[in-house]
DOVOVEX-323516 format. One record per residue: residue in one letter; x negated, y negated, z negated of N, C-alpha, C in turn. Coordinates in nm, 3 decimals, padded with zeros to 5 digits, m for minus. Layout:
<recs>
A | X | Y | Z | X | Y | Z | X | Y | Z $
...
</recs>
This chain:
<recs>
Q | m00.062 | m01.962 | 02.789 | m00.173 | m02.015 | 02.707 | m00.121 | m02.128 | 02.621 $
V | m00.164 | m02.130 | 02.496 | m00.123 | m02.234 | 02.402 | m00.213 | m02.356 | 02.418 $
Q | m00.153 | m02.473 | 02.421 | m00.228 | m02.599 | 02.421 | m00.212 | m02.665 | 02.285 $
L | m00.321 | m02.726 | 02.238 | m00.326 | m02.783 | 02.104 | m00.354 | m02.933 | 02.112 $
V | m00.279 | m03.011 | 02.037 | m00.300 | m03.156 | 02.032 | m00.302 | m03.198 | 01.885 $
E | m00.415 | m03.252 | 01.843 | m00.431 | m03.296 | 01.705 | m00.410 | m03.447 | 01.695 $
S | m00.359 | m03.491 | 01.579 | m00.337 | m03.633 | 01.556 | m00.342 | m03.662 | 01.407 $
G | m00.346 | m03.791 | 01.374 | m00.337 | m03.832 | 01.235 | m00.467 | m03.877 | 01.172 $
G | m00.577 | m03.869 | 01.245 | m00.704 | m03.913 | 01.189 | m00.711 | m04.064 | 01.177 $
G | m00.821 | m04.111 | 01.118 | m00.840 | m04.255 | 01.104 | m00.950 | m04.285 | 01.006 $
L | m00.957 | m04.413 | 00.969 | m01.056 | m04.460 | 00.872 | m00.988 | m04.470 | 00.736 $
V | m01.051 | m04.412 | 00.635 | m00.995 | m04.413 | 00.500 | m01.108 | m04.431 | 00.401 $
Q | m01.077 | m04.498 | 00.290 | m01.177 | m04.518 | 00.186 | m01.197 | m04.390 | 00.105 $
P | m01.313 | m04.375 | 00.044 | m01.333 | m04.260 | m00.045 | m01.225 | m04.254 | m00.152 $
G | m01.177 | m04.133 | m00.176 | m01.069 | m04.114 | m00.270 | m00.931 | m04.121 | m00.206 $
G | m00.925 | m04.163 | m00.081 | m00.797 | m04.177 | m00.012 | m00.744 | m04.046 | 00.043 $
S | m00.631 | m04.056 | 00.114 | m00.562 | m03.939 | 00.167 | m00.526 | m03.960 | 00.314 $
L | m00.518 | m03.850 | 00.385 | m00.470 | m03.849 | 00.524 | m00.399 | m03.717 | 00.547 $
T | m00.304 | m03.719 | 00.639 | m00.239 | m03.595 | 00.682 | m00.260 | m03.579 | 00.831 $
L | m00.320 | m03.469 | 00.870 | m00.342 | m03.437 | 01.010 | m00.232 | m03.344 | 01.060 $
S | m00.201 | m03.360 | 01.188 | m00.099 | m03.276 | 01.252 | m00.158 | m03.209 | 01.374 $
C | m00.110 | m03.089 | 01.401 | m00.151 | m03.014 | 01.519 | m00.025 | m02.961 | 01.586 $
A | m00.003 | m03.006 | 01.709 | 00.113 | m02.961 | 01.786 | 00.067 | m02.856 | 01.885 $
A | 00.137 | m02.743 | 01.884 | 00.102 | m02.633 | 01.973 | 00.214 | m02.611 | 02.074 $
S | 00.178 | m02.607 | 02.199 | 00.277 | m02.578 | 02.303 | 00.249 | m02.438 | 02.358 $
G | 00.352 | m02.374 | 02.409 | 00.334 | m02.239 | 02.458 | 00.396 | m02.138 | 02.364 $
S | 00.398 | m02.015 | 02.406 | 00.468 | m01.912 | 02.328 | 00.371 | m01.838 | 02.236 $
G | 00.429 | m01.779 | 02.134 | 00.352 | m01.693 | 02.046 | 00.292 | m01.761 | 01.925 $
F | 00.311 | m01.892 | 01.915 | 00.248 | m01.966 | 01.805 | 00.283 | m01.909 | 01.670 $
S | 00.410 | m01.882 | 01.649 | 00.456 | m01.843 | 01.515 | 00.396 | m01.712 | 01.468 $
F | 00.342 | m01.632 | 01.559 | 00.285 | m01.503 | 01.521 | 00.136 | m01.512 | 01.486 $
N | 00.078 | m01.628 | 01.512 | m00.066 | m01.642 | 01.498 | m00.105 | m01.708 | 01.367 $
A | m00.210 | m01.653 | 01.305 | m00.274 | m01.725 | 01.196 | m00.349 | m01.842 | 01.256 $
M | m00.334 | m01.958 | 01.195 | m00.394 | m02.081 | 01.249 | m00.492 | m02.139 | 01.148 $
G | m00.582 | m02.220 | 01.199 | m00.683 | m02.279 | 01.112 | m00.718 | m02.421 | 01.151 $
W | m00.775 | m02.491 | 01.057 | m00.834 | m02.622 | 01.082 | m00.985 | m02.608 | 01.072 $
Y | m01.054 | m02.680 | 01.160 | m01.199 | m02.679 | 01.165 | m01.247 | m02.824 | 01.173 $
R | m01.374 | m02.846 | 01.143 | m01.427 | m02.980 | 01.157 | m01.572 | m02.973 | 01.204 $
Q | m01.612 | m03.080 | 01.271 | m01.748 | m03.090 | 01.321 | m01.800 | m03.230 | 01.296 $
G | m01.895 | m03.241 | 01.203 | m01.958 | m03.370 | 01.178 | m02.063 | m03.401 | 01.283 $
S | m02.103 | m03.524 | 01.289 | m02.202 | m03.567 | 01.388 | m02.332 | m03.488 | 01.370 $
G | m02.377 | m03.424 | 01.477 | m02.501 | m03.347 | 01.472 | m02.491 | m03.215 | 01.399 $
K | m02.370 | m03.174 | 01.365 | m02.352 | m03.050 | 01.289 | m02.272 | m02.949 | 01.370 $
Q | m02.277 | m02.824 | 01.328 | m02.196 | m02.722 | 01.391 | m02.053 | m02.729 | 01.339 $
R | m01.960 | m02.681 | 01.422 | m01.823 | m02.675 | 01.377 | m01.811 | m02.578 | 01.260 $
E | m01.734 | m02.618 | 01.159 | m01.714 | m02.532 | 01.043 | m01.565 | m02.513 | 01.016 $
W | m01.533 | m02.398 | 00.962 | m01.396 | m02.367 | 00.923 | m01.361 | m02.442 | 00.796 $
V | m01.241 | m02.495 | 00.790 | m01.194 | m02.571 | 00.674 | m01.084 | m02.496 | 00.599 $
A | m00.984 | m02.451 | 00.673 | m00.870 | m02.386 | 00.609 | m00.795 | m02.304 | 00.714 $
S | m00.722 | m02.205 | 00.669 | m00.638 | m02.128 | 00.760 | m00.510 | m02.086 | 00.690 $
I | m00.411 | m02.051 | 00.772 | m00.282 | m02.012 | 00.719 | m00.226 | m01.900 | 00.805 $
T | m00.174 | m01.795 | 00.741 | m00.117 | m01.684 | 00.816 | 00.021 | m01.721 | 00.868 $
S | 00.078 | m01.635 | 00.951 | 00.211 | m01.662 | 01.006 | 00.317 | m01.671 | 00.897 $
S | 00.292 | m01.606 | 00.785 | 00.389 | m01.607 | 00.675 | 00.360 | m01.715 | 00.572 $
G | 00.249 | m01.789 | 00.591 | 00.222 | m01.902 | 00.503 | 00.115 | m01.882 | 00.398 $
L | 00.043 | m01.774 | 00.401 | m00.066 | m01.753 | 00.305 | m00.187 | m01.835 | 00.349 $
A | m00.237 | m01.919 | 00.258 | m00.342 | m02.014 | 00.292 | m00.476 | m01.974 | 00.230 $
H | m00.583 | m02.011 | 00.300 | m00.719 | m01.991 | 00.252 | m00.799 | m02.116 | 00.280 $
Y | m00.896 | m02.146 | 00.193 | m00.972 | m02.270 | 00.205 | m01.121 | m02.245 | 00.189 $
S | m01.199 | m02.327 | 00.254 | m01.343 | m02.325 | 00.228 | m01.369 | m02.384 | 00.091 $
D | m01.479 | m02.347 | 00.031 | m01.510 | m02.396 | m00.103 | m01.523 | m02.548 | m00.106 $
S | m01.565 | m02.607 | 00.006 | m01.589 | m02.751 | 00.009 | m01.460 | m02.834 | 00.002 $
V | m01.347 | m02.773 | 00.033 | m01.221 | m02.850 | 00.033 | m01.117 | m02.793 | m00.063 $
K | m01.147 | m02.680 | m00.125 | m01.050 | m02.615 | m00.213 | m01.011 | m02.710 | m00.326 $
G | m00.881 | m02.721 | m00.348 | m00.831 | m02.810 | m00.451 | m00.805 | m02.952 | m00.404 $
R | m00.853 | m02.986 | m00.284 | m00.832 | m03.121 | m00.231 | m00.746 | m03.121 | m00.105 $
F | m00.757 | m03.017 | m00.025 | m00.683 | m03.008 | 00.102 | m00.572 | m02.903 | 00.090 $
A | m00.467 | m02.923 | 00.168 | m00.358 | m02.826 | 00.173 | m00.313 | m02.807 | 00.317 $
I | m00.313 | m02.683 | 00.363 | m00.269 | m02.651 | 00.498 | m00.125 | m02.600 | 00.492 $
S | m00.047 | m02.636 | 00.592 | 00.091 | m02.589 | 00.599 | 00.130 | m02.576 | 00.746 $
R | 00.244 | m02.514 | 00.769 | 00.290 | m02.497 | 00.907 | 00.441 | m02.501 | 00.913 $
D | 00.492 | m02.538 | 01.028 | 00.636 | m02.535 | 01.055 | 00.652 | m02.457 | 01.186 $
N | 00.685 | m02.330 | 01.174 | 00.692 | m02.245 | 01.294 | 00.805 | m02.287 | 01.388 $
A | 00.910 | m02.344 | 01.333 | 01.022 | m02.388 | 01.418 | 00.980 | m02.503 | 01.508 $
K | 00.885 | m02.582 | 01.461 | 00.839 | m02.698 | 01.538 | 00.704 | m02.674 | 01.605 $
N | 00.647 | m02.555 | 01.589 | 00.515 | m02.525 | 01.643 | 00.410 | m02.625 | 01.593 $
M | 00.410 | m02.649 | 01.463 | 00.320 | m02.749 | 01.405 | 00.238 | m02.689 | 01.291 $
V | 00.115 | m02.737 | 01.279 | 00.030 | m02.706 | 01.165 | m00.018 | m02.839 | 01.108 $
Y | m00.024 | m02.848 | 00.976 | m00.062 | m02.973 | 00.909 | m00.180 | m02.950 | 00.815 $
L | m00.253 | m03.058 | 00.790 | m00.360 | m03.054 | 00.691 | m00.348 | m03.180 | 00.606 $
Q | m00.303 | m03.164 | 00.484 | m00.298 | m03.274 | 00.389 | m00.433 | m03.282 | 00.321 $
M | m00.497 | m03.399 | 00.330 | m00.631 | m03.417 | 00.275 | m00.627 | m03.524 | 00.168 $
N | m00.664 | m03.487 | 00.047 | m00.666 | m03.579 | m00.067 | m00.807 | m03.592 | m00.121 $
S | m00.828 | m03.694 | m00.202 | m00.960 | m03.716 | m00.266 | m01.072 | m03.706 | m00.163 $
L | m01.055 | m03.775 | m00.054 | m01.152 | m03.765 | 00.056 | m01.287 | m03.821 | 00.016 $
K | m01.391 | m03.758 | 00.069 | m01.529 | m03.795 | 00.040 | m01.599 | m03.832 | 00.172 $
P | m01.704 | m03.910 | 00.166 | m01.778 | m03.944 | 00.289 | m01.822 | m03.820 | 00.366 $
E | m01.853 | m03.713 | 00.296 | m01.897 | m03.591 | 00.364 | m01.784 | m03.519 | 00.436 $
D | m01.661 | m03.564 | 00.419 | m01.549 | m03.509 | 00.496 | m01.539 | m03.572 | 00.635 $
T | m01.620 | m03.673 | 00.661 | m01.619 | m03.739 | 00.791 | m01.655 | m03.640 | 00.901 $
A | m01.567 | m03.629 | 01.001 | m01.586 | m03.531 | 01.109 | m01.472 | m03.544 | 01.209 $
V | m01.488 | m03.474 | 01.321 | m01.376 | m03.453 | 01.412 | m01.307 | m03.324 | 01.368 $
Y | m01.177 | m03.334 | 01.344 | m01.100 | m03.220 | 01.296 | m01.017 | m03.162 | 01.411 $
S | m01.021 | m03.030 | 01.422 | m00.948 | m02.961 | 01.528 | m00.874 | m02.842 | 01.470 $
C | m00.767 | m02.803 | 01.537 | m00.697 | m02.682 | 01.495 | m00.713 | m02.576 | 01.603 $
N | m00.700 | m02.451 | 01.563 | m00.707 | m02.340 | 01.656 | m00.667 | m02.214 | 01.579 $
R | m00.676 | m02.102 | 01.644 | m00.646 | m01.977 | 01.577 | m00.744 | m01.957 | 01.462 $
A | m00.703 | m01.882 | 01.363 | m00.787 | m01.859 | 01.246 | m00.911 | m01.779 | 01.284 $
P | m01.016 | m01.787 | 01.202 | m01.138 | m01.710 | 01.230 | m01.109 | m01.561 | 01.249 $
G | m01.181 | m01.501 | 01.342 | m01.161 | m01.360 | 01.371 | m01.071 | m01.334 | 01.489 $
F | m01.005 | m01.437 | 01.537 | m00.917 | m01.426 | 01.653 | m00.977 | m01.506 | 01.769 $
T | m00.956 | m01.458 | 01.890 | m01.004 | m01.530 | 02.008 | m00.940 | m01.668 | 02.012 $
P | m01.020 | m01.773 | 02.011 | m00.963 | m01.907 | 02.007 | m00.895 | m01.946 | 02.137 $
Y | m00.796 | m02.034 | 02.126 | m00.739 | m02.100 | 02.241 | m00.840 | m02.204 | 02.291 $
V | m00.810 | m02.264 | 02.407 | m00.893 | m02.377 | 02.452 | m00.884 | m02.487 | 02.347 $
W | m00.998 | m02.539 | 02.308 | m00.999 | m02.641 | 02.204 | m00.939 | m02.772 | 02.254 $
G | m00.863 | m02.837 | 02.167 | m00.811 | m02.969 | 02.199 | m00.918 | m03.074 | 02.175 $
Q | m00.877 | m03.201 | 02.185 | m00.972 | m03.313 | 02.169 | m01.011 | m03.334 | 02.024 $
G | m00.927 | m03.290 | 01.933 | m00.953 | m03.315 | 01.792 | m00.913 | m03.456 | 01.753 $
T | m00.923 | m03.485 | 01.625 | m00.891 | m03.617 | 01.573 | m01.000 | m03.658 | 01.475 $
Q | m01.050 | m03.781 | 01.491 | m01.162 | m03.830 | 01.410 | m01.114 | m03.874 | 01.272 $
V | m01.182 | m03.826 | 01.170 | m01.160 | m03.871 | 01.033 | m01.290 | m03.934 | 00.984 $
T | m01.281 | m04.059 | 00.942 | m01.398 | m04.129 | 00.890 | m01.368 | m04.176 | 00.749 $
V | m01.451 | m04.134 | 00.655 | m01.433 | m04.171 | 00.514 | m01.547 | m04.266 | 00.477 $
S | m01.513 | m04.390 | 00.458 | m01.615 | m04.491 | 00.434 | m01.554 | m04.611 | 00.365 $
S | m01.635 | m04.675 | 00.282 | m01.590 | m04.799 | 00.217 | m01.635 | m04.920 | 00.298 $
</recs>
């Protein structure tokens, strides 16, 4: 079973940038399409971005053009570069398998707060 640990969140002003990291332990990571998700306070978890094993990326309309997902299969890592952050991006961000695949056990996630 793959275990996921997210990091890199924090407090940032509107218009700022953050890079989130997701470390995956266990076998099979490099073969899986992975995704980033977020859950704002009182809201349902939503898909943000995903990346195939070969590096093809997809984004939700709300983050397209501002966020970039990437992965390093040799290091079992997935990243989310977030630019031009908005207050509505405030949420707990988590990584897991891409939509359509049975998710791994969810990690703790990392809090991102966008506020002046």
